[in-house]
N, C-alpha and C positions, 0 to 999 in steps of 0.2 A: 786253639791250640788242644792236642792229643799228644802225650808221653808215653811212648812206646817203649817195654824195660823188657831186656832179655838179657840171662847169663848164664851158658853153659859149667855144669856142673860134671867137672875130672874125677876118674874112676876116685886121685887120691885126696879129692874135696871132700866136707861133710854138706850134705843137701841142705842142711835148716844152719849153718853157718853163711854160706850162699845167700840164702833168704836173707838172714838179718843183715848182711852187708847191704844189703839192696834196701831195705826195709831203714835200713839207720838215716839214708839219702832221700829215698822216697817214702813217706811211712805211710801214704793213703795210696799206694798201689795195690790194687785185687791181683796176685800173682795166682797163678795155679803153674804147677810142673808137667813138665810131660813126658812118662815115663821112660818111653822107649827110645828118644833123642837125648833122655839126661838133661835138661836146662828149663828154668823158669823164665815164665814170660808175664808179661801185664800190663796194663794202659791205667793211666792217672792225669787227670788235667791237671792237678796241685801239684806245687816246684816248691812250694813256700821254704821248706826243708833247705831245699837244694840249696835255693837263694843266702837265706839264713849262714849256711857254712862258708858259699863261696865270700860272704863280708866278713866274716869274723876269721877267715883265713886271710884276709885279704890276699885275693888270687882274681878280682875282679878285670883286671885286663888281662890276664895269664886266660881264665874262661875264657873270656871275648877272643882275643885271639882263636881260640878252638874251636869255641861256635862258629865265628865265620871261616873257619879255616875246612869246616866239613858242611856249609850249604852245599845242596843241590838241590833245586827248583824252589820248591815250598818246603824244605826239610832240610833239617843238621841232623848230622851222627855222630858220636865222639864216642871215646871208651872212656867209665875209671877203674881204677886200679882194686880189685876185690878188697882186700888187703886194709887198703886206705878205709874204703868202704866200712869194713866192717871195725873198724876203729874210730865211726864218724866220722871222719874225714873224706876229703874229695883231691882225688892226684888222678888228673888227664892221663895216667899211662897202662898203658898194657902192662896187666901181672905173666906172669909165665902159664897162668890160670887162663887167658883169653881176658880178664877182664867183662866189665858191665858193660853193654852197651846199652847204648840211650838215643832213641830217635824222638827228637822235636820236631811235628808238625804244625806248620803253620796251615791258616787257608788258604794263601797262595805268598809270594814270596814278599809283599811288603809288610803282611801281616806277622809274618818269620821273624822278619826285621828288626819289627816293633817288640816283637816276644824276646829276641836277645839284647837288644837295649836295657828290657826292663829286669831277662832276669843277670846280666853282666854290665851296665851302665860305664863308658869309659871313664875314668879320676885321673885325677891331675894333682901333684904330690901327695896320692892316697887318699881326697878326698873328691866324691864324685860330682861330674862338674852335668851339668843342662846341655845338652849335645847341638841339641836346636841352638838355645839364648848362642853359645859358644860359635856356633857357623855364623848364625845374624851379625856378632861383635866384630867377626874378621871381615863381613863382607862390610861392613860400614864404616871399616878404618881404610878400604881400597881408596 
């Protein structure tokens, strides 16, 4: 799995603040700034902080929906609000400045679905459930 991050810096934005917004969610990303087109871009394999934020904000179900809705083949693509990111929060809504584009690429479609399950497991009454176990219980009761 590879995570690619890209965030355009608008003329009214401070490029260092945009960088900080990215790093508060993906602290291990190696960022480079493209001066010609004014955007930050980088890659990482470490999504631990992103996963922590989803759990601490109790938005696993919303995150799962966003990740699944963005799936195309072996990757999923979504945006995180820059202002929320700057505050150390995850909000899956583009802001007026375009947001932070996140692309999570799996080895193949099956691998991507495993990655999505790991990032945002399903919950029931706010508690993470084992989807495979839940599926097996439903089959056994039929």
